C-alpha positions in Angstrom: -24.0 51.6 -42.1 -24.4 48.1 -43.4 -27.5 46.1 -42.3 -25.4 43.6 -40.3 -23.9 46.3 -38.2 -27.3 47.8 -37.6 -28.7 44.4 -36.5 -25.8 43.9 -34.1 -26.3 47.4 -32.7 -29.9 46.6 -32.0 -28.9 43.4 -30.2 -26.5 45.4 -28.1 -29.3 47.9 -27.2 -31.6 45.0 -26.3 -29.0 43.6 -23.9 -28.5 47.0 -22.2 -32.2 47.5 -21.7 -33.0 43.9 -20.6 -33.8 43.8 -16.9 -34.3 41.2 -14.3 -37.5 39.3 -14.5 -39.9 39.3 -11.5 -42.4 36.5 -10.6 -45.2 38.9 -9.5 -45.5 40.9 -12.7 -48.6 40.6 -14.9 -48.3 39.6 -18.5 -48.9 43.2 -19.5 -46.0 44.6 -17.4 -43.8 41.5 -17.2 -40.1 42.0 -18.1 -39.4 39.7 -21.1 -36.4 37.3 -20.9 -33.1 38.7 -22.0 -33.0 36.7 -25.2 -36.4 38.2 -26.3 -35.1 41.7 -25.6 -32.0 41.0 -27.7 -34.1 39.6 -30.5 -36.5 42.5 -30.3 -33.6 45.0 -30.6 -32.2 43.1 -33.5 -35.5 43.0 -35.4 -36.2 46.6 -34.8 -32.7 47.8 -35.8 -33.0 45.8 -39.0 -36.5 47.1 -39.8 -35.6 50.5 -41.4 -33.6 48.9 -44.1 -36.7 47.0 -45.3 -37.1 50.0 -47.6 -35.1 48.0 -50.1 -38.5 46.8 -51.3 -38.7 50.2 -53.1 -36.3 48.8 -55.6 -39.1 46.4 -56.7 -41.0 49.5 -57.9 -38.1 51.1 -59.7 -34.5 52.0 -59.3 -35.3 55.7 -59.0 -38.0 55.0 -56.5 -35.4 53.3 -54.3 -32.9 56.2 -54.7 -35.5 58.7 -53.8 -37.0 56.7 -50.9 -34.0 54.9 -49.3 -33.4 56.2 -45.8 -36.8 57.9 -46.0 -40.0 57.1 -44.1 -38.6 54.0 -42.3 -35.7 56.2 -41.1 -37.9 59.1 -39.9 -37.6 60.4 -36.4 -41.1 61.8 -36.8 -42.6 58.3 -37.6 -40.3 56.4 -35.1 -43.0 56.2 -32.3 -45.5 54.7 -34.9 -42.9 52.1 -36.1 -42.1 51.3 -32.5 -45.7 50.6 -31.7 -46.2 48.5 -34.7 -43.1 46.3 -34.2 -43.6 46.0 -30.4 -47.2 44.8 -30.9 -46.2 42.3 -33.6 -43.4 40.9 -31.4 -45.7 40.6 -28.4 -48.3 38.8 -30.5 -45.7 36.5 -32.0 -44.5 35.4 -28.6 -48.0 35.0 -27.3 -49.2 32.8 -30.2 -50.9 29.6 -29.4 -52.1 30.9 -26.0 -48.5 31.1 -24.6 -47.9 33.4 -21.7 -45.8 36.4 -22.7 -45.1 40.0 -22.1 -47.3 42.7 -23.6 -46.3 45.2 -26.3 -45.5 47.8 -23.7 -42.7 45.7 -22.4 -41.0 45.8 -25.8 -41.8 49.4 -26.8 -38.8 51.1 -25.3 -36.2 48.6 -26.6 -37.8 48.7 -30.1 -37.9 52.5 -30.3 -34.3 52.7 -28.9 -33.1 50.2 -31.5 -34.7 52.0 -34.4 -33.2 55.3 -33.0 -29.8 53.7 -32.9 -30.2 52.6 -36.5 -31.1 56.1 -37.6 -28.1 57.5 -35.7 -25.9 54.8 -37.3 -26.9 56.2 -40.7 -26.6 59.8 -39.7 -22.9 59.5 -38.9 -22.3 58.5 -42.5 -22.4 60.9 -45.4 -25.0 59.2 -47.5 -27.8 61.3 -46.1 -30.9 60.4 -44.0 -34.4 61.9 -44.3 -35.1 62.1 -40.6 -38.0 64.5 -41.2 -39.8 62.4 -43.8 -42.6 62.5 -45.0 -42.7 66.3 -44.3 -39.3 67.0 -45.8 -36.9 65.1 -48.2 -33.9 67.0 -46.9 -31.0 64.6 -46.2 -29.0 65.0 -43.0 -25.6 63.4 -42.4 -22.8 64.2 -40.0 -20.2 62.6 -42.3 -17.9 61.2 -39.6 -17.9 57.6 -40.5 -17.4 55.5 -43.6 -20.4 53.3 -44.5 -18.5 50.1 -43.6 -16.4 50.6 -40.5 -14.7 47.4 -39.1 -13.6 48.9 -35.7 -17.2 50.2 -35.2 -18.6 46.7 -35.9 -15.9 45.1 -33.9 -16.7 47.1 -30.8 -20.4 45.9 -31.0 -19.3 42.3 -31.5 -17.0 42.5 -28.5 -19.7 43.9 -26.3 -22.1 41.1 -27.4 -19.5 38.3 -26.9 -18.5 39.5 -23.4 -22.2 40.0 -22.5 -22.8 36.3 -23.5 -20.0 35.2 -21.2 -21.0 37.5 -18.4 -24.7 37.0 -18.5 -25.7 38.5 -15.2 -24.5 42.0 -16.1 -25.4 44.7 -18.5 -22.0 46.4 -18.0 -20.3 44.9 -21.1 -23.0 46.0 -23.4 -23.2 49.5 -21.9 -19.5 49.8 -22.0 -19.5 48.9 -25.7 -22.1 51.7 -26.4 -19.8 54.2 -24.6 -16.8 53.0 -26.6 -18.8 53.4 -29.9 -19.6 57.0 -29.0 -15.9 57.5 -28.2 -14.9 56.0 -31.6 -17.2 58.3 -33.5 -15.7 61.2 -31.5 -12.2 60.2 -32.7 -13.6 60.2 -36.3 -15.1 63.6 -35.7 -11.7 64.9 -34.7 -10.2 63.4 -38.0 -13.0 65.1 -39.9 -12.2 68.5 -38.3 -8.5 68.1 -39.2 -9.3 67.2 -42.8 -11.6 70.3 -43.2 -8.9 72.5 -41.6 -6.4 71.1 -44.1 -8.8 72.0 -46.9 -9.2 75.5 -45.6 -5.4 75.9 -45.3 -5.1 74.8 -49.0 -7.7 77.3 -50.1 -6.0 80.1 -48.2 -2.6 79.2 -49.7 -3.9 79.1 -53.2 -6.1 82.2 -52.9 -9.2 80.3 -53.6 -12.5 81.9 -52.7 -14.2 78.8 -51.3 -17.9 78.4 -51.6 -17.8 75.0 -49.8 -15.2 73.2 -47.7 -15.9 69.6 -46.7 -14.4 66.2 -46.2 -15.6 62.7 -47.1 -14.8 59.8 -44.8 -12.7 56.9 -46.2 -12.1 53.3 -45.1 -9.3 51.8 -42.9 -8.6 54.7 -40.6 -10.5 57.6 -38.8 -7.8 59.9 -40.3 -8.3 58.9 -43.9 -10.3 61.5 -45.8 -10.9 63.1 -49.1 -10.7 66.8 -48.4 -12.8 69.0 -50.8 -12.9 72.6 -51.7 -15.4 74.0 -54.2 -14.9 77.5 -55.6 -18.2 77.7 -57.5 -16.8 76.3 -60.7 -14.2 73.7 -59.8 -13.7 71.1 -57.2 -10.3 70.8 -55.6 -9.8 67.6 -53.7 -7.0 65.4 -52.2 -6.9 62.1 -50.5 -5.1 62.7 -47.1 -4.3 61.1 -43.8 -4.3 63.9 -41.2 -2.0 62.1 -38.7 0.6 60.6 -41.2 4.0 62.2 -41.5 5.4 59.8 -44.1 3.7 58.1 -47.0 2.5 54.6 -46.4 3.9 52.0 -48.8 1.8 48.9 -49.5 2.4 46.0 -51.8 0.2 43.3 -53.2 1.1 40.9 -50.3 0.2 43.4 -47.6 -3.1 43.1 -45.7 -6.1 44.7 -47.1 -6.3 47.4 -44.4 -2.8 48.6 -45.3 -3.6 48.5 -49.0 -6.8 50.5 -48.5 -5.0 53.1 -46.4 -1.9 53.6 -48.5 -3.4 56.1 -51.1 -3.9 58.7 -48.4 -0.9 61.0 -48.2 0.3 63.2 -45.3 -1.3 66.6 -45.4 2.1 68.3 -46.3 2.4 66.0 -49.3 -1.2 66.0 -50.5 -1.7 65.8 -54.2 -4.5 68.2 -55.0 -6.6 67.5 -58.1 -8.9 70.0 -59.8 -12.0 69.1 -61.8 -14.4 71.5 -63.5 -17.9 70.9 -62.4 -19.1 71.0 -66.0 -15.9 70.2 -67.8 -14.1 72.5 -70.3 -15.5 74.7 -73.0 -16.0 71.7 -75.3 -18.3 69.9 -72.9 -19.8 72.7 -70.8 -22.9 73.4 -72.9 -24.0 69.8 -73.0 -23.1 69.1 -69.3 -25.1 72.2 -68.2 -28.1 71.1 -70.2 -28.0 67.6 -68.7 -27.6 69.0 -65.2 -30.5 71.4 -65.6 -32.9 68.9 -67.3 -36.0 68.0 -65.4 -35.2 64.3 -66.0 -32.1 64.8 -63.9 -33.8 66.5 -60.9 -33.3 63.4 -58.7 -29.5 63.5 -59.2 -29.4 67.2 -58.4 -31.1 66.4 -55.1 -29.0 63.3 -54.5 -25.4 64.4 -55.2 -23.3 66.4 -52.8 -20.1 67.0 -54.8 -21.1 66.4 -58.5 -18.6 66.7 -61.3 -18.8 65.8 -65.0 -17.6 62.3 -65.5 -17.9 61.5 -69.3 -19.2 63.1 -72.5 -19.5 60.8 -75.5 -21.5 59.7 -78.5 -23.9 57.1 -77.3 -26.2 54.7 -79.1 -27.8 56.0 -82.3 -25.4 58.9 -82.3 -27.0 60.5 -79.2 -24.8 62.8 -77.2 -24.5 61.6 -73.6 -23.1 63.1 -70.5 -22.9 61.7 -67.0 -21.9 63.0 -63.6 -20.1 61.4 -60.6 -20.3 62.4 -56.9 -16.8 62.9 -55.3 -18.0 61.4 -52.0 -18.2 58.0 -53.7 -14.8 58.2 -55.4 -12.7 56.0 -53.2 -9.0 55.3 -54.3 -8.4 51.7 -55.3 -12.1 51.0 -56.1 -12.7 49.5 -59.5 -16.1 51.1 -60.1 -17.6 54.2 -58.6 -21.3 53.9 -58.0 -24.1 56.4 -58.7 -22.7 57.6 -62.0 -25.9 58.8 -63.7 -26.4 60.9 -66.9 -28.6 61.6 -69.8 -28.5 60.9 -73.6 -30.5 63.0 -76.0 -31.2 66.7 -76.4 -34.1 69.0 -77.2 -36.2 66.1 -78.5 -36.1 64.3 -75.2 -33.7 62.7 -72.7 -33.0 59.1 -71.8 -31.5 58.3 -68.3 -28.6 55.9 -67.9 -26.1 54.8 -65.3 -22.5 54.3 -66.3 -21.1 50.9 -65.2 -17.8 49.1 -65.9 -19.4 47.4 -69.0 -20.8 50.7 -70.4 -24.1 52.4 -70.3 -27.2 50.9 -68.7 -30.6 52.4 -69.4 -32.6 53.3 -66.3 -36.4 53.0 -66.3 -38.4 55.1 -63.9 
């Protein structure tokens, strides 16, 4: 999920957990005012994405560490303690009376947890067991930017601001969010079933069957079948019976949704994981190279993207991950490869303007 949606979800959690203040409570046990609980939730839900600072070390450090220790369920209680203490100290500065850290601990931990769950429902992958394991978990129900998801949160916050005496609007919004993810899970199941049906019709011995979420609708998916050598994939809408036509003057949601065809009309494409006989040897060497270990760990559906003569006559090959290949997008991110050979490799990322060398 994008950081703005995470921040809003934390604010929503803060509003749900904000209780009525009492006059007899001590500073240690006092219930903070509603606005402080909302701010605490917002700050805590934003905190995990502070791992962007890893990019100041290097690009690969960021790729290896993003959604790592700050997104860990193992370390969540520690992060909650740290943030709750800092917030309590901040509001008690200058000798002001204010609630102790214990009063913020639950909302802070809950907001961090909601952030982690918000990332888990996407397909990017979240290292919830870090630092003990770098395995990435992801339920893959939700595209990384989901406007209805964000809209439900905003609606809950707006109604909460108008109906200040009740937590019902915020709690209702959380229930609706769970329901929306449930709808997306249904769409995912339908897309995977469509992929299984395709594999059965074509007599494909599937090693992997999956589906990648796409924008604009919970029923827009890229269905994927891997037979061990080739990826078969199609952009589908599991509830559409007729193609959707969109022109340049149509709204962006319709234009984003138009490439996804009804299941019965799906246009399945096939791509060799390592290309054809002319590229296979180089592609396999690049894929197996130690310098490319990070991409083997990172990619879910990797296929060869380009093989070419690079700078100084070096042979270059790069891969692309099908989960990031969204129809209508000008540039697919995370297209990494190597140039070189037995004498050594040099890592690059392919961008619209050409090759960009990557330093570790």
